[in-house]
C-alpha positions in Angstrom: 100.2 81.4 139.0 101.2 84.6 138.1 98.0 87.3 138.1 100.2 90.3 137.6 98.8 92.9 135.2 101.7 92.0 133.1 101.1 88.5 133.2 97.5 89.1 132.3 98.3 91.2 129.1 101.3 89.0 128.2 99.0 86.2 127.8 96.5 87.9 125.6 96.9 86.7 122.2 97.7 89.2 119.3 98.3 89.3 115.4 95.3 87.1 115.1 94.1 88.2 112.0 94.8 87.1 108.6 97.2 89.6 106.5 96.4 89.5 102.6 99.4 89.0 100.3 101.2 92.1 99.7 104.5 92.1 97.3 106.8 94.8 96.3 105.8 95.0 93.0 102.1 95.4 93.6 102.4 98.5 95.7 101.7 101.8 93.7 103.8 104.9 93.8 101.0 107.2 95.5 100.1 106.3 98.7 96.6 108.0 98.4 96.0 105.3 96.3 97.8 102.4 98.5 95.5 104.2 101.5 92.3 103.6 99.6 92.8 100.0 98.4 93.5 99.4 102.0 90.7 101.2 103.6 88.3 99.1 101.0 89.7 95.7 101.3 89.6 96.5 105.4 85.7 97.1 105.3 85.5 94.1 102.6 87.4 91.9 105.5 84.4 92.7 107.9 85.9 95.8 110.0 83.4 97.2 111.0 84.3 101.2 111.2 87.7 101.3 109.0 87.4 105.0 108.9 87.8 105.8 112.8 91.1 106.3 113.8 93.1 107.9 116.5 94.1 111.6 116.0 97.6 112.3 118.2 97.9 116.4 118.9 100.5 118.5 121.1 99.0 120.7 123.7 100.5 124.2 124.4 103.0 122.7 126.9 104.2 119.6 124.5 102.2 116.6 125.9 100.7 114.9 123.4 97.4 114.0 123.1 95.2 111.5 121.8 91.2 110.8 120.7 89.3 108.6 118.3 87.2 110.1 115.8 86.2 109.8 112.0 87.9 110.5 109.0 85.5 112.8 106.7 87.3 112.5 103.6 90.7 111.7 101.9 91.9 113.3 98.1 95.5 114.6 97.0 94.8 117.7 99.4 94.8 115.6 102.4 93.5 113.9 105.2 89.8 115.3 106.5 88.5 115.7 110.2 86.3 118.1 111.7 85.0 119.3 115.3 85.1 122.5 117.3 87.3 124.6 117.8 86.9 124.9 121.1 87.6 121.2 122.0 90.8 120.2 123.4 92.1 119.3 119.9 90.7 122.8 118.3 93.3 124.7 120.7 95.7 122.3 120.2 96.0 123.1 116.8 95.2 126.4 117.1 98.8 126.0 119.1 100.4 123.9 117.1 98.9 122.8 113.6 100.6 119.5 112.9 98.6 115.9 113.7 99.1 112.5 113.0 96.5 109.8 112.6 96.9 106.2 113.2 94.2 103.3 111.9 94.6 99.9 113.1 92.5 97.0 110.9 92.9 94.2 113.4 91.4 91.5 110.8 93.6 91.9 108.3 96.7 92.9 110.4 97.1 96.0 108.5 97.6 99.7 110.3 98.4 103.2 108.4 100.1 106.2 110.5 99.8 109.9 108.6 102.0 112.5 109.8 102.1 116.1 109.0 100.7 119.7 109.2 97.6 121.0 109.6 95.3 123.6 107.6 91.8 124.3 108.0 89.6 123.8 105.3 88.0 126.4 103.5 84.5 128.0 105.2 82.3 126.4 102.4 83.6 123.2 102.9 83.2 123.4 106.8 79.8 124.4 106.6 79.1 121.3 104.5 80.7 119.3 106.7 78.4 120.7 109.2 75.4 120.4 107.3 76.1 116.9 106.5 75.4 115.9 110.2 72.5 115.0 112.2 70.1 117.9 113.6 70.8 116.1 116.7 74.3 116.4 116.3 74.5 119.8 115.0 72.6 121.1 118.1 75.4 121.3 120.3 77.2 123.4 118.0 77.9 126.7 118.7 77.7 129.4 115.1 81.4 129.4 113.7 82.6 127.0 116.4 82.8 124.0 113.8 85.9 123.2 111.9 87.1 120.8 109.0 90.6 120.1 108.9 92.9 118.2 106.8 96.5 117.0 107.9 98.5 117.5 104.6 101.1 114.1 104.8 105.0 114.6 104.7 105.0 111.2 106.0 102.7 108.4 105.7 103.5 104.6 106.8 101.8 101.2 105.9 102.4 98.6 108.3 101.2 94.9 107.3 101.8 92.2 110.7 103.1 88.9 110.3 103.0 85.9 112.9 107.0 85.5 112.7 107.1 89.0 113.0 108.7 89.9 109.8 106.3 92.7 109.8 106.1 94.6 106.4 106.5 98.4 106.6 105.9 100.6 103.1 107.2 104.5 104.3 106.0 107.3 101.9 107.8 110.8 102.2 107.2 114.0 100.6 110.4 115.2 99.0 109.0 118.4 97.0 106.4 117.6 94.8 107.3 113.9 94.6 106.7 111.2 96.7 109.7 108.5 97.9 108.9 105.0 98.9 110.7 102.7 100.6 110.0 98.9 101.7 110.9 96.8 105.0 110.4 93.4 106.5 108.6 90.7 105.2 111.0 87.8 103.3 113.5 90.4 102.3 114.2 94.3 102.4 113.6 96.7 99.7 114.7 100.2 99.9 114.0 103.2 97.9 111.7 101.5 95.5 110.0 104.4 94.2 110.1 107.9 93.9 107.3 109.4 91.8 105.5 112.3 91.9 102.1 112.3 93.7 99.2 113.2 92.5 
């Protein structure tokens, strides 16, 4: 019996969730609307922390780094997350203000990836976010060290897995003030299916 790590990993089940029905004609032109739909559906399907995501940044040497954090807000301005300026991610974002977020909702076989430049929120929004944390969480934060950042997305992918490996990918690419949407996978391939303005 093969007991190597590769064999053990290969034996683990994958794509064990149950994907909801998804049709190209039901996909909105605005990726924000689709994200809010999907994260709400994930919560309703029993995903314990659907707002948890992996944030990827790059350090000064160009080496990628990643960690799990909580999405703080999402609207037309971007996907918001927070932390200390003195942390590894704070230093990395100061040197290279771009990042990616990845959400994985296993019970519904869905993932969302977001990429783009990162900007700092206004000071009053950062202060409000810090104030909303518990006293214990605020205790270890030095004055002026807390930051609320936003990824301003230029590219967003919605991925829905399928046991037959005909995974669906819905990609939104920012071009000026509008989003270009493409669809691939599933029962057929559909490209360039929308080019509507975002909010």
